[in-house]
C-alpha positions as CSV (number, residue, x, y, z in Angstrom):
1,M,-131.7,77.8,-44.3
2,N,-128.7,80.2,-44.5
3,F,-129.0,83.6,-42.8
4,R,-126.7,86.4,-43.9
5,S,-125.8,89.6,-42.2
6,P,-128.3,92.4,-42.7
7,E,-125.4,94.8,-43.7
8,P,-126.6,96.8,-46.8
9,L,-125.0,96.0,-50.0
10,T,-123.9,99.5,-51.1
11,P,-121.0,100.2,-53.4
12,S,-117.8,101.2,-51.7
13,T,-116.0,104.4,-52.5
14,S,-113.3,102.4,-54.4
15,G,-115.9,101.1,-56.8
16,E,-115.7,97.6,-55.4
17,S,-118.5,95.7,-53.7
18,P,-117.9,95.2,-50.0
19,P,-116.9,91.6,-49.0
20,M,-119.8,89.4,-48.1
21,K,-119.9,88.0,-44.6
22,P,-120.0,84.2,-44.5
23,A,-123.4,82.7,-43.9
24,L,-124.0,81.4,-40.4
25,G,-125.0,78.0,-41.9
26,D,-121.9,77.8,-44.0
27,A,-119.7,78.6,-41.0
28,R,-121.4,76.0,-39.0
29,Q,-120.9,73.4,-41.8
30,Q,-117.3,74.4,-42.0
31,S,-116.9,74.0,-38.3
32,E,-118.6,70.6,-38.3
33,S,-116.4,69.6,-41.3
34,R,-113.2,70.5,-39.5
35,W,-114.4,68.7,-36.4
36,G,-115.3,65.7,-38.4
37,S,-112.0,65.6,-40.1
38,F,-110.2,66.0,-36.8
39,S,-112.1,63.2,-35.1
40,Q,-111.5,60.9,-38.1
41,R,-107.8,61.6,-37.9
42,L,-107.8,61.1,-34.2
43,I,-109.7,57.7,-34.4
44,A,-107.4,56.6,-37.2
45,W,-104.4,57.4,-35.1
46,V,-105.8,55.6,-32.0
47,I,-106.6,52.4,-33.8
48,A,-103.4,52.3,-35.8
49,G,-100.2,50.5,-34.8
50,P,-96.6,51.7,-34.7
51,L,-96.2,50.9,-38.5
52,P,-98.8,51.4,-41.2
53,Q,-100.6,48.3,-42.4
54,S,-102.7,47.3,-45.3
55,P,-106.5,47.8,-45.0
56,E,-106.9,44.0,-44.8
57,I,-104.5,43.6,-42.0
58,Q,-105.9,46.7,-40.1
59,K,-109.4,45.2,-40.4
60,K,-108.2,41.9,-39.0
61,L,-106.5,43.7,-36.1
62,L,-109.7,45.6,-35.3
63,Q,-111.7,42.4,-35.5
64,H,-109.4,40.8,-33.0
65,N,-110.8,43.1,-30.3
66,M,-114.3,41.7,-31.1
67,R,-113.6,38.0,-31.0
68,K,-113.7,37.5,-27.2
69,K,-117.3,38.0,-26.2
70,N,-117.1,35.5,-23.3
71,T,-114.2,37.5,-21.8
72,L,-116.5,40.6,-21.8
73,V,-119.2,38.7,-20.0
74,V,-116.8,37.4,-17.3
75,V,-115.2,40.9,-16.7
76,H,-118.6,42.7,-16.3
77,L,-119.9,39.9,-14.0
78,S,-116.8,40.2,-11.8
79,M,-117.0,44.0,-11.6
80,A,-120.7,43.8,-10.8
81,V,-119.9,41.5,-7.9
82,M,-117.2,43.9,-6.7
83,A,-119.7,46.8,-6.9
84,S,-122.2,44.7,-4.9
85,I,-119.5,44.2,-2.2
86,A,-118.9,48.0,-2.1
87,I,-122.6,48.5,-1.6
88,V,-122.6,46.1,1.4
89,I,-119.5,47.6,3.0
90,T,-120.1,51.3,2.4
91,G,-123.8,51.7,1.5
92,Q,-122.9,54.9,-0.3
93,V,-124.5,56.3,-3.4
94,W,-121.4,55.9,-5.6
95,A,-121.4,52.2,-5.1
96,Y,-125.0,52.0,-6.3
97,V,-124.2,54.1,-9.3
98,W,-121.3,51.9,-10.1
99,L,-123.4,48.7,-10.0
100,L,-126.1,50.4,-12.2
101,A,-123.5,51.6,-14.7
102,E,-122.0,48.1,-14.9
103,I,-125.3,46.6,-15.7
104,I,-126.2,49.2,-18.3
105,L,-122.7,49.2,-20.0
106,A,-122.6,45.4,-20.0
107,A,-125.9,45.2,-21.9
108,I,-124.8,47.9,-24.3
109,R,-121.4,46.4,-25.0
110,F,-122.9,42.9,-25.4
111,S,-125.5,44.1,-27.9
112,I,-122.8,46.0,-29.8
113,H,-120.8,42.8,-30.1
114,V,-123.8,40.8,-31.2
115,A,-124.6,43.4,-33.9
116,F,-120.9,43.3,-35.1
117,E,-121.0,39.5,-35.4
118,K,-124.2,39.6,-37.3
119,A,-122.8,42.2,-39.7
120,E,-119.7,40.1,-40.3
121,A,-121.8,36.9,-40.8
122,N,-123.8,38.7,-43.5
123,G,-120.6,39.7,-45.3
124,E,-120.8,43.4,-44.2
125,N,-118.2,45.5,-42.4
126,G,-119.1,45.6,-38.7
127,N,-118.7,48.8,-36.8
128,A,-115.6,48.4,-34.7
129,I,-115.4,52.1,-33.6
130,T,-118.6,52.1,-31.4
131,P,-117.5,49.2,-29.2
132,M,-114.1,50.9,-28.7
133,I,-115.9,54.1,-27.5
134,A,-118.1,52.0,-25.2
135,G,-115.0,50.3,-23.8
136,L,-113.5,53.7,-23.1
137,V,-116.6,54.8,-21.3
138,W,-116.6,51.7,-19.2
139,T,-112.9,52.1,-18.4
140,G,-113.6,55.6,-17.1
141,V,-116.4,54.3,-14.9
142,L,-114.2,51.5,-13.5
143,A,-111.3,54.0,-12.8
144,A,-113.6,56.3,-10.9
145,A,-115.0,53.4,-8.9
146,A,-111.5,52.3,-8.1
147,Y,-110.6,55.8,-6.9
148,Q,-113.7,55.7,-4.6
149,C,-112.7,52.3,-3.2
150,V,-109.3,53.8,-2.1
151,A,-111.0,56.9,-0.8
152,S,-113.4,54.9,1.3
153,G,-110.4,53.8,3.5
154,E,-111.7,50.2,3.6
155,W,-108.8,47.8,3.2
156,L,-110.9,45.1,1.6
157,L,-112.2,47.4,-1.1
158,I,-108.7,48.8,-1.7
159,L,-107.3,45.3,-2.2
160,L,-110.3,44.2,-4.3
161,A,-110.0,47.3,-6.5
162,G,-106.2,46.8,-7.0
163,S,-106.6,43.1,-7.9
164,G,-109.5,43.8,-10.1
165,L,-107.7,46.6,-12.0
166,A,-104.6,44.3,-12.4
167,G,-106.8,41.6,-13.9
168,V,-108.5,44.0,-16.3
169,I,-105.3,45.6,-17.4
170,G,-103.8,42.1,-18.1
171,G,-106.9,41.2,-20.1
172,I,-106.6,44.4,-22.1
173,S,-103.0,43.5,-23.1
174,S,-104.4,40.4,-24.7
175,R,-107.9,41.3,-25.8
176,N,-106.9,44.6,-27.4
177,A,-103.6,43.4,-28.8
178,G,-104.6,44.5,-32.3
179,T,-104.8,48.2,-31.3
180,P,-101.8,49.0,-29.1
181,R,-102.4,52.7,-28.8
182,Y,-106.0,52.2,-27.8
183,G,-105.0,49.6,-25.3
184,I,-102.4,52.0,-23.7
185,I,-105.1,54.6,-23.4
186,L,-107.3,52.2,-21.5
187,I,-104.5,51.0,-19.3
188,C,-103.5,54.5,-18.3
189,T,-107.1,55.5,-17.8
190,L,-107.5,52.6,-15.3
191,A,-104.2,52.9,-13.5
192,L,-103.8,56.7,-13.1
193,P,-106.8,57.4,-10.7
194,Y,-106.0,54.4,-8.5
195,A,-102.3,55.4,-8.3
196,V,-103.2,59.0,-7.4
197,A,-105.7,57.8,-4.8
198,T,-103.1,55.6,-3.1
199,L,-100.5,58.4,-3.2
200,I,-102.7,61.0,-1.5
201,S,-104.4,58.5,0.9
202,P,-103.8,59.1,4.6
203,I,-103.5,55.4,5.2
204,P,-99.9,54.7,6.3
205,H,-97.6,53.2,3.7
206,L,-100.4,52.9,1.1
207,Y,-98.4,55.3,-1.1
208,I,-95.9,52.5,-1.8
209,M,-98.6,50.8,-3.9
210,G,-99.0,54.0,-5.9
211,L,-95.3,54.2,-6.5
212,Q,-95.3,50.6,-7.7
213,I,-98.1,51.0,-10.2
214,P,-96.2,52.9,-12.9
215,F,-93.6,50.0,-13.1
216,Y,-96.5,47.5,-13.5
217,V,-98.1,49.6,-16.2
218,I,-94.8,49.8,-18.1
219,A,-94.3,46.0,-17.9
220,V,-97.8,45.4,-19.2
221,V,-97.3,47.9,-22.1
222,V,-94.1,46.0,-23.1
223,V,-96.0,42.7,-23.0
224,R,-98.8,44.4,-25.0
225,F,-96.5,45.3,-27.8
226,E,-95.0,41.8,-27.9
227,N,-98.6,40.5,-28.2
228,Y,-99.2,42.9,-31.0
229,Q,-96.1,41.8,-32.9
230,T,-97.0,38.2,-32.5
231,L,-100.6,38.8,-33.7
232,L,-99.3,40.9,-36.6
233,G,-97.0,38.2,-37.7
234,L,-99.8,35.6,-37.6
235,Y,-102.1,37.8,-39.8
236,H,-99.3,38.6,-42.2
237,A,-98.5,34.8,-42.5
238,E,-102.2,34.1,-43.0
239,C,-102.6,36.7,-45.8
240,E,-99.4,35.5,-47.5
241,N,-100.5,31.9,-47.4
242,R,-103.9,32.9,-48.8
243,W,-102.2,34.9,-51.5
244,L,-99.9,32.0,-52.4
245,A,-102.9,29.7,-52.6
246,H,-104.7,31.9,-55.1
247,H,-101.8,33.5,-57.1
248,D,-98.8,32.5,-59.2
249,Q,-95.7,33.4,-57.3
250,L,-93.6,34.3,-60.3
251,T,-95.9,36.7,-62.2
252,G,-98.3,37.6,-59.4
253,L,-101.3,36.6,-61.5
254,P,-104.3,34.7,-60.1
255,N,-104.0,31.0,-60.6
256,R,-106.6,28.4,-61.7
257,V,-108.4,28.5,-58.3
258,M,-109.0,32.2,-58.6
259,E,-109.8,31.8,-62.3
260,L,-112.6,29.3,-61.6
261,K,-113.9,31.5,-58.8
262,R,-114.1,34.6,-61.0
263,F,-115.6,32.4,-63.8
264,D,-118.4,31.4,-61.5
265,E,-119.0,35.0,-60.5
266,L,-119.3,36.1,-64.1
267,L,-121.6,33.3,-65.0
268,R,-123.8,34.0,-62.0
269,E,-124.0,37.8,-62.4
270,P,-127.5,39.0,-63.3
271,P,-127.8,40.3,-66.9
272,G,-127.3,44.0,-67.3
273,P,-127.6,46.3,-70.3
274,S,-124.2,45.3,-71.7
275,R,-124.8,41.6,-71.0
276,T,-128.0,41.5,-73.0
277,E,-126.3,43.1,-76.0
278,H,-123.1,41.0,-75.9
279,P,-122.1,37.5,-74.6
280,P,-122.0,37.6,-70.8
281,C,-118.4,36.2,-70.9
282,T,-115.8,35.5,-73.5
283,V,-112.8,33.3,-72.6
284,F,-109.3,33.3,-74.2
285,C,-107.0,30.3,-73.8
286,L,-103.4,31.4,-74.7
287,D,-100.3,29.4,-75.1
288,L,-96.8,30.7,-76.0
289,D,-95.2,29.4,-79.2
290,G,-91.5,28.5,-78.9
291,F,-91.2,29.2,-75.3
292,K,-89.6,25.8,-74.6
293,D,-86.6,26.8,-76.7
294,V,-86.1,29.9,-74.6
295,N,-85.6,27.7,-71.6
296,D,-83.4,25.3,-73.5
297,R,-81.1,28.0,-75.0
298,F,-81.0,30.6,-72.3
299,G,-82.0,28.8,-69.1
300,H,-85.0,28.8,-66.9
301,A,-84.1,32.2,-65.3
302,A,-84.2,33.8,-68.7
303,G,-87.5,32.0,-69.3
304,D,-89.0,33.4,-66.1
305,T,-87.9,36.9,-67.2
306,V,-89.7,36.4,-70.5
307,L,-92.8,35.2,-68.7
308,V,-92.9,38.3,-66.6
309,A,-92.5,40.5,-69.6
310,V,-95.2,38.6,-71.4
311,V,-97.6,39.3,-68.5
312,D,-96.9,43.0,-68.7
313,R,-97.7,43.0,-72.4
314,L,-100.9,41.0,-71.9
315,R,-102.0,43.5,-69.2
316,D,-101.4,46.4,-71.7
317,C,-103.7,44.7,-74.3
318,I,-106.8,44.1,-72.1
319,R,-109.3,46.2,-70.3
320,D,-109.4,46.9,-66.6
321,V,-112.5,44.8,-66.1
322,D,-110.8,41.7,-67.8
323,F,-109.4,39.0,-65.7
324,L,-105.9,37.6,-66.6
325,C,-104.6,34.4,-64.9
326,R,-101.8,31.9,-65.4
327,I,-102.9,28.3,-65.3
328,G,-99.6,26.5,-66.3
329,G,-96.0,27.0,-67.3
330,D,-96.7,29.1,-70.5
331,E,-100.5,28.9,-70.5
332,F,-102.8,31.8,-69.7
333,V,-106.5,32.4,-69.5
334,I,-108.3,35.7,-70.0
335,L,-111.9,36.3,-69.0
336,L,-113.5,39.1,-70.9
337,P,-117.0,40.1,-69.6
338,A,-119.6,41.5,-71.9
339,I,-117.4,42.2,-74.9
340,P,-118.6,42.3,-78.6
341,P,-117.1,39.5,-80.8
342,A,-115.4,42.0,-83.1
343,E,-113.8,43.7,-80.1
344,A,-112.7,40.4,-78.7
345,A,-111.0,39.5,-82.0
346,A,-109.3,42.9,-82.0
347,V,-108.0,42.2,-78.5
348,A,-106.6,38.8,-79.6
349,Q,-105.0,40.4,-82.6
350,R,-103.4,43.1,-80.4
351,I,-102.1,40.4,-78.0
352,I,-100.5,38.4,-80.9
353,E,-98.8,41.4,-82.3
354,R,-97.6,42.7,-78.9
355,V,-96.2,39.3,-77.7
356,S,-94.5,38.7,-81.1
357,E,-92.3,41.8,-80.6
358,P,-88.7,40.8,-79.7
359,F,-87.5,40.4,-76.1
360,E,-84.0,41.3,-75.0
361,I,-82.1,38.5,-73.2
362,G,-78.5,39.5,-72.4
363,G,-78.5,41.9,-75.3
364,V,-79.8,39.3,-77.7
365,P,-83.2,39.8,-79.3
366,V,-85.5,36.8,-78.8
367,R,-88.8,36.3,-80.6
368,I,-91.7,34.1,-79.5
369,G,-95.3,33.9,-80.5
370,I,-98.6,33.2,-78.9
371,S,-101.7,31.2,-80.1
372,V,-105.1,32.3,-78.9
373,G,-108.4,30.4,-78.9
374,S,-111.7,31.8,-77.7
375,A,-115.2,30.7,-76.7
376,C,-118.3,32.6,-75.7
377,A,-121.0,31.9,-73.2
378,P,-123.6,30.6,-73.6
379,N,-123.2,29.5,-77.2
380,D,-120.0,27.5,-76.6
381,G,-120.9,26.4,-73.1
382,E,-122.8,27.4,-70.0
383,T,-120.3,26.2,-67.4
384,A,-116.6,27.2,-66.8
385,D,-115.5,23.6,-67.7
386,E,-117.4,23.7,-71.0
387,L,-116.1,27.1,-72.0
388,L,-112.5,26.3,-71.1
389,R,-112.6,23.1,-73.1
390,A,-114.1,24.9,-76.1
391,A,-111.5,27.7,-75.9
392,D,-108.7,25.1,-75.4
393,R,-109.8,23.3,-78.6
394,A,-109.8,26.6,-80.5
395,M,-106.3,27.4,-79.2
396,Y,-105.0,24.0,-80.4
397,A,-106.6,24.6,-83.7
398,A,-104.6,27.8,-84.0
399,K,-101.4,26.0,-83.2
400,R,-102.1,23.3,-85.8
401,R,-102.8,25.9,-88.4
402,G,-99.4,27.5,-88.0
403,K,-99.2,29.1,-84.6
404,G,-99.4,32.8,-83.8
405,L,-103.0,32.8,-84.8
406,F,-106.4,33.5,-83.2
407,V,-109.2,31.0,-83.7
408,A,-112.7,31.5,-82.2
409,N,-114.6,28.3,-81.4
410,T,-117.6,29.7,-83.2
411,D,-115.6,29.5,-86.4
412,G,-116.5,25.9,-86.6
413,T,-113.3,24.5,-85.2
414,R,-115.0,22.2,-82.7
415,E,-114.9,19.3,-85.1
416,L,-111.6,20.3,-86.8
417,V,-109.3,19.7,-83.9
418,E,-109.9,17.2,-81.1
419,L,-106.2,16.4,-80.3
420,A,-103.3,18.5,-79.2
421,P,-100.5,19.3,-81.6
422,A,-97.8,16.7,-82.2
423,A,-95.2,16.4,-79.5
424,D,-92.4,17.4,-81.9
425,A,-94.2,20.4,-83.3
426,D,-91.9,22.9,-81.7
427,A,-88.8,20.9,-82.8
428,K,-90.0,20.9,-86.4
429,M,-90.6,24.6,-86.2
430,G,-87.1,25.1,-85.0
431,R,-85.6,23.1,-87.8
432,R,-87.6,25.0,-90.4
433,A,-86.7,28.3,-88.8
434,S,-82.9,27.5,-88.8
435,E,-83.1,27.5,-92.6
436,R,-84.3,31.2,-92.6
437,P,-81.3,33.5,-92.6
438,E,-83.2,36.5,-91.1
439,L,-83.7,34.5,-87.8
440,K,-80.2,33.2,-87.5
441,I,-79.0,36.7,-86.5
442,S,-81.2,36.6,-83.3
443,R,-79.8,33.2,-82.3
444,F,-83.3,32.1,-81.6
445,P,-84.6,30.4,-84.7
446,L,-88.4,30.2,-83.9
447,P,-90.9,31.6,-86.3
448,F,-94.1,33.4,-85.4
449,R,-97.2,34.7,-87.1
450,S,-99.2,37.7,-86.2
451,K,-102.2,37.6,-88.3
452,S,-105.7,36.6,-87.1
453,L,-107.9,34.1,-88.8
C-alpha cells in the first residue's frame, strides 16, 4: 500500500495545484529498480569477455565454468585438510570456522552444480550466476584463512597456505577460462590478503614472498587470457561447423537436414485453433526454370548471384512463420504451417510473379521462371517423405504443363505425372524462345509464365 505525505491539497496563490510528493512505495520501487538495473549491468560486465560475443557463445563460455565438478570436490577436500592442520597446529577459533565454512560451502556449491546439470539435461537454462556468487564467497573465506595462516607465524601453515593458493589460482585460470574478468576478480581476491600479510609480517625476509606474488598473479592472468582465446576459438569453430552442417553456405538458408527437422516439429505439434481450421502443414517444392542457361551463358558466379537474389525475393513473398530452405542447386522447399489453401495459392502466385521479374547481370536483364508444386498434410501424406514426394510430383506436373506454373497435388495431378520432365526440356525451351524477337534483346532467350493453374 502506498502512503503519501499528509500535506493538505490546497490551491496555491498562483492558481496551480502544489506538486505532489512521490509515494514512499513508488520511491522504494524506483530505488529497487535502479539497484536491479545496476546489479544486472555489473553481472553482465563481470561475466563478459574483452569482446562482445553472441548469446550462444556467451552461454557456452558460462557453461564451461560448470563442467568440472570433480575439480570442485578435490579443491574443497584439500582445503578442508589444510583447515584441519590449522586446527591441530593453532587450536584457534578461526581455524574451526574455516573448516566449518569449507564443509558448508562445499555442500552448497556441489548442490548448485547438480541443479545446474539437471536443468541442462531437461533442456532448460541452468542458473550460472548463483554458482559464481558462491564461488566468490568461498574465495573470500579462503583468502581470510590464508591471511590468518600468515598471521599465526607458523612456517608450516604459511607454506601450506602459499602452495594452496598457488594451486587454486592455477585451477581458476583453467576452470574459469570462459569468464576472464570473473577469474581475475577471484585471483586478486585470493592473492591480495596473503601478499599484504607477508609484507607486514615481522618474520624476517617473509616480505620477499609478498613482493613476488604480484608477478605471479600477472603471469597467471596472461595465461588465463590465452586459455580464454583458445576456448573461444574452439566454441566459434564448433558453432561454425554446426551451422555449415545445417545451412547452405551460399544463400545461408537451412539445408535438407534442417528441413526434415523442422518438418518433424510441424507434424508433431499439438493441434491449435488455427491448425484445426486449416491443414497443419503445406509444403511447396520449387524449381527454377531456365537457370541452367544462366550458368552456361554468364558463368557460375553470375548464377550464384541470381540464386542469392532469388532467395531474397522468396523471403519477401512468405510469412515470418514459414520455413524456407535450399535442398539442391536450384531447388527449394517452403514449409507453411496452418495456412488456408486459397492463401497458399496466393503465396505461390506471388512467388511466380516475383521471381519472373528480370535480374540484372552486368547491365543485361535476365529472366528466369519458377515452377511450384504443393501438398498438404494430412490429405497428401502424414510423413515428411510422403508430403515431399507429393509436392515434388505436383512441381514436375507444373513443369510439364509449360513451367512457371503452380500445381497443387490436390488438383488430381498424382496420376497425371509420375516422371520428371524430359532431359532436353530446357534446351527445347531455349530454341523456341530464340524465335521470339522480344527476348532476343535480353540475350537470355528463356520464356517464363506467371499465371497459376
